[in-house]
C-alpha positions in Angstrom: 137.2 145.2 37.4 136.7 141.7 36.1 133.1 140.5 36.8 132.9 137.6 39.4 132.2 134.3 38.3 129.0 132.4 39.3 131.2 130.3 41.8 132.6 133.5 43.3 129.1 135.0 43.7 127.7 131.7 45.2 130.5 131.8 47.7 129.9 135.2 48.7 126.1 134.6 49.2 127.0 131.6 51.4 129.4 133.6 53.4 126.9 136.5 53.8 124.2 134.2 55.2 126.5 131.7 57.0 125.4 128.8 54.7 127.8 125.9 54.7 128.7 125.6 51.1 129.9 122.0 51.7 126.3 121.0 52.6 124.6 123.3 50.0 123.4 120.5 47.7 121.6 118.9 50.8 120.1 122.2 51.8 118.8 123.0 48.2 117.2 119.6 47.8 115.4 119.7 51.2 111.6 119.0 50.4 110.7 122.2 52.4 113.3 124.3 50.5 113.2 122.9 46.8 109.5 124.2 45.9 110.4 127.9 46.7 113.9 127.5 44.7 112.2 125.9 41.6 109.5 128.8 41.6 112.3 131.4 41.9 114.4 129.6 39.3 111.6 129.5 36.8 111.3 133.3 36.9 115.0 133.6 35.7 114.4 130.8 33.0 111.4 132.8 31.7 113.4 135.9 31.5 116.4 134.0 29.7 113.9 132.4 27.2 111.9 135.6 26.3 115.1 137.6 26.0 116.2 135.0 23.5 113.0 135.2 21.6 112.7 138.9 21.5 115.1 141.3 19.6 117.4 143.1 22.0 117.2 146.2 19.8 113.6 146.4 20.5 112.8 144.8 24.0 114.5 144.9 27.3 113.6 142.0 29.6 114.3 141.9 33.2 113.6 140.4 36.6 113.0 143.3 39.0 113.7 142.8 42.6 110.8 144.7 44.2 109.4 143.9 47.7 105.5 144.4 47.6 103.7 146.6 49.9 100.3 145.8 51.3 98.1 145.6 48.3 100.8 145.5 45.6 102.2 142.9 43.5 105.7 141.4 43.2 106.9 141.5 39.8 108.5 138.4 38.4 109.3 139.6 34.7 108.9 142.8 32.9 109.0 143.2 29.1 109.7 146.7 28.1 109.1 147.5 24.5 111.5 150.4 23.5 109.6 151.6 20.5 106.7 152.9 22.6 107.9 152.5 26.1 105.0 150.2 27.0 105.8 147.7 29.8 104.3 144.3 30.1 104.2 142.3 33.3 104.5 138.6 33.5 103.6 136.2 36.4 105.6 133.0 36.5 103.8 130.0 37.8 104.6 126.3 37.7 102.0 123.5 36.8 100.3 121.9 39.6 102.4 118.9 40.8 101.2 115.5 39.5 98.2 117.1 37.9 98.1 115.5 34.4 94.7 114.1 33.0 93.2 112.7 29.9 89.6 113.2 29.7 86.6 113.7 27.4 84.9 117.0 27.7 83.3 119.7 25.7 85.9 122.6 25.2 84.1 125.9 24.2 82.1 125.1 20.9 83.9 122.0 20.1 82.1 118.6 20.2 82.8 116.3 23.1 86.1 114.8 22.6 89.1 113.6 24.4 91.8 116.2 25.6 94.8 116.3 27.6 94.6 118.6 30.8 97.1 120.2 33.0 96.2 122.7 35.8 98.4 125.7 36.7 99.0 126.5 40.4 98.2 130.2 40.2 97.6 131.9 43.5 99.3 134.3 45.8 102.1 133.2 48.2 100.6 135.1 51.0 96.7 135.7 51.4 95.3 139.2 51.7 94.8 140.3 55.4 92.5 143.2 56.5 94.8 145.9 55.8 96.0 144.6 52.3 92.3 144.0 51.4 91.4 147.6 52.3 94.2 148.9 50.2 93.4 146.6 47.2 89.6 147.7 47.5 90.6 151.4 47.1 92.7 150.4 44.0 90.3 147.9 42.3 86.8 149.5 43.2 85.9 146.1 44.5 84.8 145.9 48.2 87.1 144.8 51.0 84.7 141.8 51.7 85.2 140.6 48.0 89.0 140.8 48.4 88.8 138.9 51.7 86.7 135.9 50.1 89.1 135.9 47.2 91.9 136.4 49.6 94.5 134.3 47.7 93.3 134.8 44.1 94.6 137.4 41.5 92.7 140.0 39.4 93.8 140.2 35.6 94.9 143.7 36.3 97.6 142.4 38.7 99.7 141.5 35.7 99.3 141.2 32.0 100.5 137.4 31.4 100.8 134.2 33.0 103.7 132.0 32.0 104.0 128.3 33.1 105.9 125.1 32.3 104.3 121.8 32.2 107.0 119.8 34.0 105.6 119.9 37.5 102.6 117.9 36.2 104.7 115.0 35.8 106.6 114.9 39.2 105.3 113.1 42.2 106.4 113.1 45.9 108.1 109.9 47.1 107.8 108.5 50.6 110.7 110.7 51.9 109.0 114.0 50.4 111.5 114.4 47.6 110.4 115.3 44.0 110.7 112.5 41.5 109.9 112.5 37.7 107.2 109.9 37.4 105.0 110.3 34.3 102.6 107.4 33.7 101.9 105.5 30.4 99.3 108.1 29.1 101.6 110.9 30.2 104.5 109.3 28.3 102.4 109.2 25.1 101.4 113.0 25.6 105.1 114.1 26.3 106.3 112.2 23.1 103.6 114.1 21.1 105.1 117.3 22.2 108.7 116.3 21.9 109.6 115.9 25.6 111.9 113.1 26.6 113.3 114.2 30.0 112.5 116.5 32.9 114.8 119.2 31.4 113.0 119.2 28.1 109.7 119.3 30.1 110.7 122.5 31.9 111.8 124.0 28.6 108.1 123.7 27.5 106.8 127.0 28.4 103.2 128.4 27.7 101.8 131.8 27.9 98.1 133.2 28.4 96.7 136.8 28.9 95.5 137.1 32.5 92.3 138.7 31.2 91.4 135.4 29.5 91.9 133.4 32.6 89.4 135.3 34.8 86.1 133.9 35.8 83.7 135.5 33.2 80.4 134.8 31.6 81.9 134.3 28.3 84.2 131.5 29.4 83.8 128.1 31.3 85.7 129.1 34.3 83.8 128.9 37.5 84.3 130.5 41.0 84.8 127.8 43.7 84.6 130.1 46.7 81.5 129.3 49.0 80.9 132.9 49.8 81.3 134.2 46.2 77.8 135.3 45.1 78.9 135.7 41.4 80.4 132.3 40.6 79.8 132.7 37.0 81.6 136.1 36.5 83.4 137.3 39.7 86.4 138.4 37.6 89.1 136.6 39.8 91.5 134.3 38.3 90.9 130.6 39.6 93.7 129.1 41.8 94.1 126.4 39.2 93.5 127.8 35.6 93.3 124.9 33.2 95.3 124.1 30.0 94.0 121.8 27.4 95.9 120.1 24.6 94.2 118.2 21.6 95.0 114.7 20.9 97.9 115.8 18.9 99.5 117.7 21.6 98.6 121.2 20.4 97.7 123.7 23.1 94.5 125.3 22.9 93.5 129.1 23.4 93.6 130.9 25.8 97.0 129.3 26.1 99.7 129.7 23.6 103.5 128.3 23.3 105.8 131.1 24.7 107.2 131.3 21.1 104.0 133.4 20.3 104.8 136.1 22.7 105.7 138.8 20.4 102.4 138.5 18.6 100.5 138.7 21.9 102.4 141.8 22.9 100.9 143.5 19.9 
């Protein structure tokens, strides 16, 4: 049987859910719809990029369609290493919309100097309720109250890596609610440093970090912002907006790496 083309598959989906294909472009671009579509599309873009970076003979890369139960996680991308059957889970998150900055700061042990900063929107799409918090508490060893305080936050054990693209940091929302590419003068300079000249090439710039390295811990500079958290220096949860820093030459700084480094990080 000949595989269906993408047009045939799209027509079948529209027929299945009674969606007017004649108006599909307007439906997809609706300001209430486009953020969800872009997030889902990014998961497939990450899968395709990683599959191109890793040898098909050594790795299997997939987008598993799993409906999470209370206290479990939806899986965005899985990387299965065939040599030892080890499986790595990747959470795909876009940068925070319009959140690009150039600022002076102290980064780890480096002297105070200017850096480019982008924040990543890394939070649950649905906050934990009482039942889910109870299930999570049994799985993690933390209390139900701790999970409710951090109800929209992840723990490092929820997945192995976070993958992001910087593109969203240079989009703004116009008066009608539509997303528009609108980098300022400083942003244009940064984008030229990293070889970006369009929204498409910005989406192609993907970065990866170990989830463990993004947690609020005593050995890093992340702080918990939850008022009721009684361990703001080391609660172990991943902040809602973990930060990415780039030096003045556009090089991303640890714990973030370009996605091209993924095979090294899997070792």
